[in-house]
N, C-alpha and C positions, 0 to 999 in steps of 0.2 A: 604584529602589527596592523594597523589598521587597514579596510580595502581602501584603494587607490586606483585611478582613472588616469592615467598619464596619455596627453594626445599632444604628438609631434607639433612644432612650431608652423609648420605648413598644412596642419589640420589632415596630412595624409596616415598616419599610424595612428592605431589605439590599443593602449597597455591595459589592460586591468591585469591587477595581481595585488596580494597579499602578502607577498613575502614567501610564500612557500608554494604557491600556485599563479602561473601566469597565461595568461589569453591573449593572445596579439592578433591583429589584421590590420590591414591596410588600404588604404584607398587608390586605386588605379588610377592613371592619367586618363583613361574614359569614365571615370565615375563610378565602376564597378569597386564591390567589395573583393577582398582575396585574403582568406584565411593564411596567418604565417606559423602560428604555433601555439600548442594547448599542453600545457604538462608543466614540469617542475621549474618555480619560479627561476625568472633570469631578470638581469640588472635592466632597470627602466630606462637607462641615459644611453644605451646603445642601439644600433640600427639593425633591424630585420629582414630588411626589404629585400638582402639579396637572395633570401630563400626562393623569391618570387623566381622561377625560371622559366626564361624565354628561348627556344631553340627549337628547328624545324623537325617535325616529323611527318613521315609518308601518311597520307590519307589525312592530314590534318585541314580542317577546318577554318578560317581567321576571320572574324568581324571587321578589321582593318587590313586593307589591302596592303597597306605599307609594313606591317608587321608582323611575325610568327606567333605573336601572341593569340593561344586559343583556349577558350574558356573549357575544355573539355580537360587538357592538360594541367589546369591550374587549379589550385586549392580555392574554390568558391566559399564566400560566406551563405550566400544562399541562394542556390544555383536555378537557374530557370534553363527549362528545354528548348531548344531550337534554334538559337544563335551560336552554333559549334559548341554546344556543351549536349552531349548526349545520356549523360545520365539521367537516371530519374531525379525530379524537378522538386524543390520545396514549394515552389509556386506554379499555378496553373491557372489563366483567368481567360473567358471564352468573351472576347472582345466584340463591340457591336457590329463589326466587320467580320465577323465570324472567324477571326485569326485566334491563335493561342499563343502566340509570341508577344513576350513582356521585355521590357529594357527598363530597369528599375537602376536610376544613378544616384549616387549620395547628393542631398541636397542641403542638409545641415544637421548639425547634431546639438546634443544637450547633455549635460551632467547632473544629476540631483543625489542629494545626502538620503540615504534609507531607501525605500521601494514601494513603489505606488500600487495600490489597489487594483486587482483587475475587476473591470464591470461585469457582475454576476457569474463568475467563475472562481472556483477556488484557488488558492495560489500560497503560497510560502508570504512572509512577512517580518518586518522589524518591529520591536516595542520600542526602539529607541534607533534615533536617525543616524547613530554613529557605526550600527553594526552592518551597514551595507553601503555601497554607492551603484547609481544606476546610471547608466549611458543608453540614451535613444538614438538613434542613426535615422533621420526621415530621409528616404529615396522616393525619387520623382520618377513616374513613366509620363514623359513628355506628350508622347501621340495621343494618348489616352487620359490625360490628367488623372491619374490615378496616384496617390500617396501610400508609400508601405515605410510603416515605423518597425524596428528591429528593435527590441528591448534586452538589454543585458543588464543583470544585477549581479555584481560578487561581495561575497559577504567575508569579513571579517575572521569569522572562523568558521573551520571547515573549508575545504578544497570544493568549491561550490559553487557554480555559474547557472541561474536562474534566465531563461528564454523566454519571448514569446511575441508574436508578431500582429501586426495590426494592420487593415488594409482599408482605406478610404478612398469611396468613388467620389470624385469632384468635377467627373465629365457628367455632360445633359442627359446622356443613354446610360440606361443599365448596362452592369457589367454582369458574368456569371463566374464568382469563383470557385473551381472545382478541385483544386488541391490549398490546402493552407497550411504548411506543416509549422510546428512551433520551434523546430529545431534542425538547424542544418550543420554538419561537421564534417570536412573533408581532412584525411587524415593520411599521413604520406606513403604510409606502408600498410599490409594487412596481415599483419605478424601478431593476429591475435587469436583468442580462443571465447569463442560466443558462450554466453552462459543466459537461459532463459530458464523460465519458471513454469511449467505446463501440467497439464494433467486433465482432471475431467472431473466431476461432482466425486466427491469421496477421496480423491486422490489428490487435490490442488497443489500446486508449487510444488511439483518434484523437479529439482536440478535436472537439467537436459545442456550437455556439453558437445561442441564440435567445432573443429577449426575453420577459420575463415577462408574461403578458398574466392577464385574470380567467379564472379556471379552473385545474386542475390540471395541472401539469406534474410528472414521476415519473420517476424510474428505479427499478429491481429486478432481484432473480433471485430465481425459484422453482427454480432448477435443484440445490440442494442445496448449491452453493457461490458463491463470490461472482461467478464468471462470467467469459471472455472478452469476454460483450456489455455487461455493463455493469460498472464499476468503484465500489466504493461511497466516492467520493469527488465531491465539487460545489462547486463555486465560484459564489457571486454576486458581481456586479461592478457598480459604475456603469458609465452609458453611455460617461464620459469615461475610465475607468480603463484604463492600460496595462500593460506591463511593469514602469514605474520610475515613475507616479503614480497616484494614485487610491485610493478606497476597494475595500475588497471582505471578503467572506466566505468563509472554507474550511470544508464540514463533511465530515468524515470517520466512519464508523464503525468500529471495532477490532472487527471479527468478519469472518469466511469463511465465513457460511453463507447461507440464504436473506433477503434485506434488500430494504429501500424506503427513500429518501432521494425527498423530495415536498416542493415547495412549491404552496400553495393561496392562488390570491389572488382573496376576494372581489371583490363588486361595489361596495366604497367602498374600493378600492385595497390592502386591508389582505393583509398576506403572511403565511401561518403555515408553519414550515419542520417537518418531521417527520425523524425518522431514525430506524430501529428495526430490529428484525427483521421481517420481512414478514408484516402480518396474516393474508393470504390463505391458508387452511388451516392455520393456526396454533392452537393451542389449549393450557394448561397448568393442568392441574388442581391446585389447594390444597387438601388436607384440613385440617385442624386443628392451626396453628402450622406448616405449610410455608410455604414463602417461593419467590418468582421473582426472581431476578436478571437484569436486563436486562444486555448490551453496552455497551460505554463509547463515548460520542459525543464529537467534539472538535469544538469551534467556535474559527476561529480570523480574527482580524481583522486589517486592515491599513488605514493611508491612504497608504500608499506603494507601491503598485503589486504587480502580479502575482510578479515574482522575490522582493517582500520577502514576502510571504504564503506564499510556496513554501519561501523559505529559513526560515520559522520551521518550516513542516512538516518539512523537511529534519532542523532540529537536533533537533526534537523525536522522529520516529521514528528518526533514527540513535543518540540519545544518551539517550534515555527511553522506548524503546519497545522495540528491540532491545536484548538483554543479552547478559551473558556473557564468554568467553574472546575471542570473535572480533569484538564490537563494534566494538573500535577499533583492530583491528588491520590492517593492508592485506590483501588478500586474495591466496592465491597463483594465480601464472599455472597453468591447467591445460591439459590435451588428453582430451577426451572421443570416444570411439571410436563413438560411435551412428550418426553419420554416415559415417564410414568404413568400417564392416563391418556396421552393421546387426545379425541374428543370425547372420551367418557369420563364426565364428572361434572359435579354439583359444587354448589357452594360449602356444603359439609366435607366432602370429599379434598377439596382444596384447602378448608381449614386444618384438616386432618393433616395433610401433610406440609402446612407450613409451620405446624404445632411441634412437631418431630424435628423439623429443619432447626425450629428456633431454639429445641432442646440441647441440640448441638452446636450450635453456635453460628449458624448462619444468620445473615445481617439482613439480605433482601429475598423476597418469595418475589417470583415472575408467573403470572398467567398468561399461557401462549394461545395457541389458536384455539378457534371455538367458542369463544365467548359472547359471539355478536349475531343479530339476526337471527336467522334459520340454519345456523352453520352446525348441524349435527353430523357432516363429511365433508369433502373438499369439494363439494360439488353445488354447493350454496353459500350465500350469504355475504359473500365477499361484496366490498361497496357500502354495505348497512352498517355503519358502526355504530351500532345502538346495542346497549347489553340485553342478552335473553334473559326475558325475565323469570322464565321456567328455570333455568338453570342457575341465576342469581335474582334472586325475587327483590335485591335491594340495591341491585345494579352495581356497577363497579365501584362505585363511591360507598356503599354498602361492605363491600366486600373489602376493600382498602382500610375500614374503620375496625373491621377485625380484624386484620393483619397486622395494624400499628396496636391495637391495643394487646396482642401478643410481645410487643416489643421490637418488630422488625419494618422496615422499609415495604412497598410493594412497588411491583414494577410491572408492564403490559407490552402485550405482544400487537401490533399493526401489520397488514401489509396493504398501504395506503393506494399503490400504483394498479392494483389488480381488482377484478369484478367478475363475479360467477353471472350467467344470464339469467341463474335462478336467483335473483336480487331486485328489492325495490327498487334500487339506483338502476339498474339495465332497464328494467320494466318502463321506468320514467324517462331516461336517456339513452335509447338503444344507439344514437349516433357518438356517445361518447368515447367507443373502442377504436383502436386503431383497425380499420380494415380496407380494402380495395373494393370498393361499388361494382357490386355485379359477381362476385368472387367470394366462395365459403373461404371465411377465415380460419386459420389453425387454432389448434386451442391447447394448451398444456397445462400438465395437470387440473383439467375442466375450468381454467378460468381464460381471461380475457385482458390484453392490454388498456387501460384508461389512457385517453390521449393527452398527455402531459402537457402537449406543446401548447393546448387551449387555456387562457387564464380562467375561464368559468368553471372548468372542471378542478383544476389545482384549487380555487377557492371553494367549491365545494367539500370536498374532501379536507381541506383545512379547518372550514368551519364545522366539519363533523367531530373532527380529533380535536379540538379546543373545548366542542362542549363538554368530552368525555374528563379532559385533562383538568377544565376549571372546575369541574364538581367533584371529581377524585383528587386524593391526597396520594399521587404518584412520585417517584423519585427515578425511573428507570423506564424507557423505551426500546422494545428490541423491533427494529424497523425490517421488514423481510421482504423479499420480494422473488418470487419463486418461477420464472419461467422467462425466458428470451423473448427478445420482440419480433415478431413475426409481421407480415401485411402492412410495414410500415407505412401507411398511408392515412394522412389527417383531412376529415369532411371539411375543415375549416381554412384548409390551404388553397389556392390556386393550382395547376398543374405545375406552371414554371417554378414554384418552391416547396413541391413535395419532396424533391431532394433534401431541402432543409428540415424533415420532420422528425429525424432520428437526433439530430442535435438540440433542436427544439425540446423536446422530450426530456435530455438531460438537463437543459436549464430550467425547465418547469422543475424537476426534482430538486434542484439545488434549491430554487425560489422556496417550494414548502420548505424543507430542512431550514434555511436560514428565518424564515418566518417563525417557524417554531422556538429553535434555539434562542432568537432573541426574546422572543415571549415568557418561555420557560425556562430562563438560564442555567436552573440546578438540575434541571432533569437531566441525567445521564441517557444518552444514545448511544446504542448500539448499532449498527449497521447489518445486514443479514440478508445474501440472497441464496437461497438453500445451502446454506453456508459460507461459503465462498468465491461466489458468483460475481460479486462486487468487493472484492477486497482491494481498492486501488487506493493512490494518494489523493485522490479529489473527493473521496468519501471520509477521510481523515480528518478535513476541512472541516465537515459539519458534526461527526460520529467519532472520538476517540478511541474506540475500540468497534472491531468487529466479529461476529463468528467466523473464526476461522477453517471451520469445516464441520457440514453436517456428520462426518464422519468423526466418533466420539472415542473410536477404538485406541488404546495409548500406544499400540506398536504401530497404528497406520499414522497416528498423530506425529510420531517421531520425525518422519520423510517430511509431512507438512509443514509443522512449526519449523525444523530444520532451515525448509526452502523459503519459507516467511521472513526467516531471520537475515537473510541478505540484504532485507532491505528495511523491514517494519520493525519498529520497536517491540520489544515482549509485551509492553502496556497497552498495545493495540489488538494483542491475540486473545481472542476470547478460547478459553480451554475448559471444558467440564470434565467430570467423573461421572463416567455411565455405569450402567447394570451391567453384569453377565448373565449368560452370554450377551455380548454387545449385539446391540441392534442391525450393525451396518454389515459385520465381519464374522458374528457368531462367534466370534473369541472368548476365551475364557482368561481374563489377564490378570493376576494377584492386585488386591485392593491398594496395596504399599505403591506397586507401579502407575497403575492410574493417577493416583494423586502426584507422585514425583513426576510425571509429564506434566499435568494439569498447571502445577503451581508455576510452572516458568510463562505464566499468562494472567489473564484476568480470572481468578478460579471461581470454579463452581461447582453443584452438582444437578445432575440430569438425571433423577433417578428419585423415588419415593423411599425416603429414609427408613420409613417404616416396616420394607420389608427386609432390612437387615438384621442378622443376628448380633446378640448383645455383644460379641467380641467386636464384631463389625463397627458396630455403632460406636464404641469405645476407640477404635482407629480412627473413623471422623472426626470425631472429637480433638483427636490428639493431631489432627491433618490440620484441622480448623483453625486451632491454637498456633501449631507451626505458624502456617499461612498469614494470619493477623501479625504476626509476631517480627514476620520476615517480609512480606508483602512489598515493603518500599523497596527493599533492597532486589527483591525479584524482580518486581515490575519497572524499576527506574536504575537499576543497578547500571554499570559497564558490561555489554553481552561478548563472550567471548564462544566460536564455535570450537571445539578440539579433535572430537573425531566425528566422520560423518557418515549416517546410516545408509548414504547410497554408495560406500565405499565398502561395506563390511558390516560384521554380525556385531557391533559394539557402535554406541552411539554418547558422545557429551559434550558436554556445553557448561559455562559456569557463568557467573553474575559475579561482580566485583562492588565494593564500595567505592563512593569517589573518593575518599581519604585511604583507601588500599588495607583498610584495617579488618574489611568483612568478605567474605567469599562464600558462594554456593556453589558446589559442583553437582552436574547430573549425570550418572554412569547409568547406562541402559545397556543389555543384554537380550537379543531375539531370542536366541535359540541357547540350550546349554548344550554341552560336549563333555565327554568323561577324559578326566585327566589333563585338564586344562593347563599349557604353559604358566610362567609366570607373566605377568601383566602390568603394565604402568601408563598413566598419561601424564604428559606434560602439561602443565597449568599455564595459565596468561594472566598479566595483568596484577601480579602483586608485586610491593615493594620487596626489591631483592634482599634488602639490609635489615628487613623486618623478619622477628621469630614468629610462628603460627602454633597453635593448637588446632590440631584435627579430632573431629565425632564424626561418627557414622553409626545409623542404627542402635544408637546408646551407647558405642561402646568406643575408646579411645584408640585407635589401631597403633598409634606409637607410643602408646603408654605415656613415657615420660620424656620422651624424645619431641623437641619441638623447632623440628625443623626451618632454616630459615628460606625465604621466598625464592631466592636463587638456585635451591635446592631444588624446590618444588617446580619451577618452572624450567629450569636445564636440565635435570635428571626425572624426575618425575613423582607421580606420587601412585603409591603402591593401592593395583586394583585386584589383586590377585584373589582368586577363591581360595577357601580356606585359612590362608593367611592373611589374617586383618594386619597387615606390617611385618615388621622385622620378629616379633615377641611371642607370636604361635596362637592368638587371640582367633578362636574360629568365627566365621560367618556365621551367620542364620543363613541356611540356602532354600532358594525357591525353585530352580531348575529352569525353565525355561520364562521367559519375561521378566527376568530379573531386575532389579534396579535399586541401586544406594544414592543418597544422598549426603556429599560430606560437607562439613560446616566448618569453616575455617574462618580463626580470629587470630588477630594480633596479640601477644602475650603483651599487656602491659610490663613498665619496666621494673615496678616493686614484685611482681609475679617471678621476674627473672632470682629472685633473691631467695626464693621459696625452694 
């Protein structure tokens, strides 16, 4: 069924549905919007207004002296504080008289095919107007001449509602918006488990669960970026929900700056979900006819378990958030020099590394930090985007020419938002950093943050980057951002607009990205912020993949990549094979396990392949050959989580082709134990009536047995040690940090006759 938006004859009830999901709200007699239902689809020709219940409660405040109606006890569509609603507001405005009470009532509404773009902000999109429908409700605060536009897009495929809000001041005096949330959703109960993805540098997006209770549960960032600490995605699942069955909501904010997602459960067990820019420290001044546009928030629903919820996110992010030339293309296998050389390199060193990489089958060589200005350590050079002639006598263009002569593409690292004080840029423009006048600014990694809220700063960096990109033949850019924002003060803004700086900064980052991808549409951009510090939906609109974490240890990556998979597609996850002992945790993980983890992502190598022994080089060549053959399936197949690293010693996941004829299962064990019991895992996504062959580690564990899909999904795939199936074929045993890939292929009809 296509997306549909039904409006009752009296324009009082709005019902958005695609046949499997319904989102319903109503306009009350006083003009306020009240939420009625979000969940499994119900018929559009029935009435649901009886779910708006009004009855007296002790201590209730009522905006109408002739009614027991109270906003506190009613599901609001976009709640405001102070007129009988005591919950956290979706909107708060400081008016010219100093009050913060707003009263927005429905004035008009429109429906349009497709989905309009958001001005200066990333958002999901449609390629055809039949893919979605959009409802815009215009509300009006008569006392202050303020207009509020609430936008709702429902997609035909996937149970998704995209929401945003836009505030316009039609009054003669300025107002200050101090809280403008992108999504407000009032749910009738609190019987949910809250799932968040939190951590820190090197251990990003670890799954954390808790039961919602009365009070506030929230995550957020005030670091100027979405952060390593909390990802702007939250799942709410029913207690009985697991990966394969049950109801859940997903909330994601398409934004890369300060954010907050919270659930407030009142003492009547109602739950209010808010998602948007973090209100702390935020304010936006609106002069006459000025407007403020909130970022987009996404609400995803399922009644078929968390894998289904994730697959909705994956399809949406992969096909209708990521854009451009690389959106649907398998990603090149790369070799990045950073962990191999750090700052200690010259042109000949790089060419030697690239030559060995080419010999092994690598397609793209990436030069990381240290190629520019006086950058021989992390104390100098940032901001001077000109090649160091001592290291690279022929510049980036000369190096890229040599890399291309080897038969490879070349990529380059930038950190455009940062500057060292020991740089020509800073010496020329010391006022271009974020700092509070009269105070000593914080530094992080010896660097300072450029004021991207200023157009001249963005323009200067754009000009320097274009000078490199116009001259050199580059096909990949790694865009890094290595510190959080402190001292968030712009010398270009007046005092009453200083709380706008953090958001204006992100708008500047988005502007620079947009200008570059429009000018260089075939360059593959990979976002990075000390690894996973800005791995968020907003970045995917500009860069279709992100460096998942600076921690490249394969065992640590199991949790990081598993947590990431709850919302983000595998094609977005930058995952590399690095040297041992690993530079982050000093662990020695077998080469095959490092590759078996990294292949579930945009795979590459973070080491000097010249340092490997001959037998290891042969393994690398086999790994690259395997990845080239299977990367479209690995990066774009339907992904299923099977066993969680947060629950035990074994992790497993799999991808399945669209036609269900091919699948690859990844199986990983952290620690080995003596005399292990028999084990198996239940697979997902196969054709139950199709027979399959299974291969692992070069052997056929099932020999001539070709199990049906229903056997593999309902009984399971055998993963026991020592026995590779039922016929006694011995596995090659590696001990701790072992792993296997199981290649599953449908048996063609003619093969069954053999």
